[in-house]
C-alpha positions in Angstrom: -0.3 0.5 0.0 3.2 2.4 0.9 3.3 4.8 -2.1 -0.2 3.9 -3.9 -1.8 6.6 -5.5 -5.3 5.8 -3.7 -5.6 2.9 -1.4 -8.3 0.8 -1.3 -9.7 2.7 2.2 -11.2 -0.7 3.4 -7.8 -2.9 2.6 -6.1 -0.3 5.1 -8.8 -0.6 7.4 -8.4 -4.8 7.4 -3.8 -4.3 7.5 -4.7 -2.6 10.5 -7.0 -4.2 12.2 -4.8 -7.6 11.8 -1.3 -6.9 11.8 -0.8 -4.4 14.6 -3.9 -4.9 16.3 -5.5 -0.9 15.4 -9.4 -1.0 16.8 -10.3 2.3 16.8 -8.5 5.1 14.0 -9.7 8.6 14.1 -8.3 10.2 10.4 -8.0 14.0 9.9 -8.6 14.8 6.1 -10.5 16.3 3.7 -12.1 16.0 1.5 -10.8 13.3 -0.6 -10.0 10.9 2.3 -13.4 11.8 3.7 -15.5 10.4 0.6 -13.4 7.7 0.3 -14.1 5.9 3.8 -17.8 8.0 4.1 -18.4 5.7 0.8 -16.9 2.8 2.1 -18.3 2.8 4.6 -15.9 2.9 7.4 -17.3 6.0 8.9 -19.7 6.2 12.2 -18.5 9.3 14.0 -17.9 12.6 12.3 -16.0 16.0 14.2 -17.1 19.0 12.9 -15.4 21.7 14.3 -17.4 25.6 13.2 -15.3 28.2 13.8 -17.0 32.2 13.6 -15.3 33.7 9.9 -16.6 33.6 7.2 -15.3 32.7 3.5 -16.4 33.8 0.2 -15.2 31.1 -3.4 -15.6 27.5 -4.3 -13.5 25.8 -1.6 -14.2 22.1 -1.2 -17.1 20.3 0.1 -16.7 18.6 3.5 -16.8 14.7 1.5 -15.4 14.7 -1.6 -17.0 11.8 -3.4 -20.6 11.0 -6.4 -23.8 12.4 -4.7 -24.7 9.9 -2.0 -28.7 8.3 -3.1 -30.0 8.7 0.1 -28.4 11.4 1.4 -26.4 9.9 4.7 -27.8 11.1 7.6 -26.3 12.6 11.0 -27.3 11.9 14.3 -25.8 15.1 16.8 -24.1 13.5 19.7 -22.8 16.5 21.5 -22.0 19.6 20.9 -20.0 22.2 23.0 -18.7 26.1 22.2 -15.5 27.4 23.5 -14.4 30.9 22.4 -17.5 31.1 19.6 -16.3 27.9 18.3 -18.9 25.3 18.0 -17.6 21.5 18.9 -20.1 19.3 16.8 -20.1 15.7 17.4 -22.3 13.0 15.2 -23.0 9.1 14.5 -23.1 8.8 11.0 -25.7 5.9 9.5 -29.0 5.1 11.3 -30.0 6.9 14.8 -29.6 5.9 18.3 -30.9 6.8 21.2 -28.5 8.6 23.9 -27.8 7.7 27.0 -27.3 9.5 30.3 -24.8 7.8 31.5 -23.7 8.2 28.0 -23.8 12.0 28.0 -22.8 11.8 31.6 -19.6 10.0 30.8 -18.9 12.6 27.3 -19.4 15.4 29.9 -16.7 14.3 31.8 -14.3 13.8 29.1 -14.5 17.0 27.2 -12.4 20.6 28.2 -14.9 22.2 26.7 -18.4 21.5 28.6 -19.0 24.6 30.8 -17.5 23.5 34.7 -21.0 23.0 37.2 -21.8 25.8 38.9 
């Protein structure tokens, strides 16, 4: 896979899991990587940061891929604000209920959750 212009994401994940024991992987990529992982069915979460900045022009999309038919549904898992920026965490695919335990665990792990008053 090394040196391949566009390695197959399914094969990359197989090698990482079988040869290196990787069970979870955080990918910080651009639209092309996001598109490849999404269309291969390898994404289960999306972390999105919204900054209070406006840009103009024909910039890239969040996902560079053929149109998704049907559109991929996202379910908001958590939302944090810090100094005007929003940090969103979405589940990809079918909605899954968020339990009270999940919400408490997310709050404890986040540096952005407001401190108790």
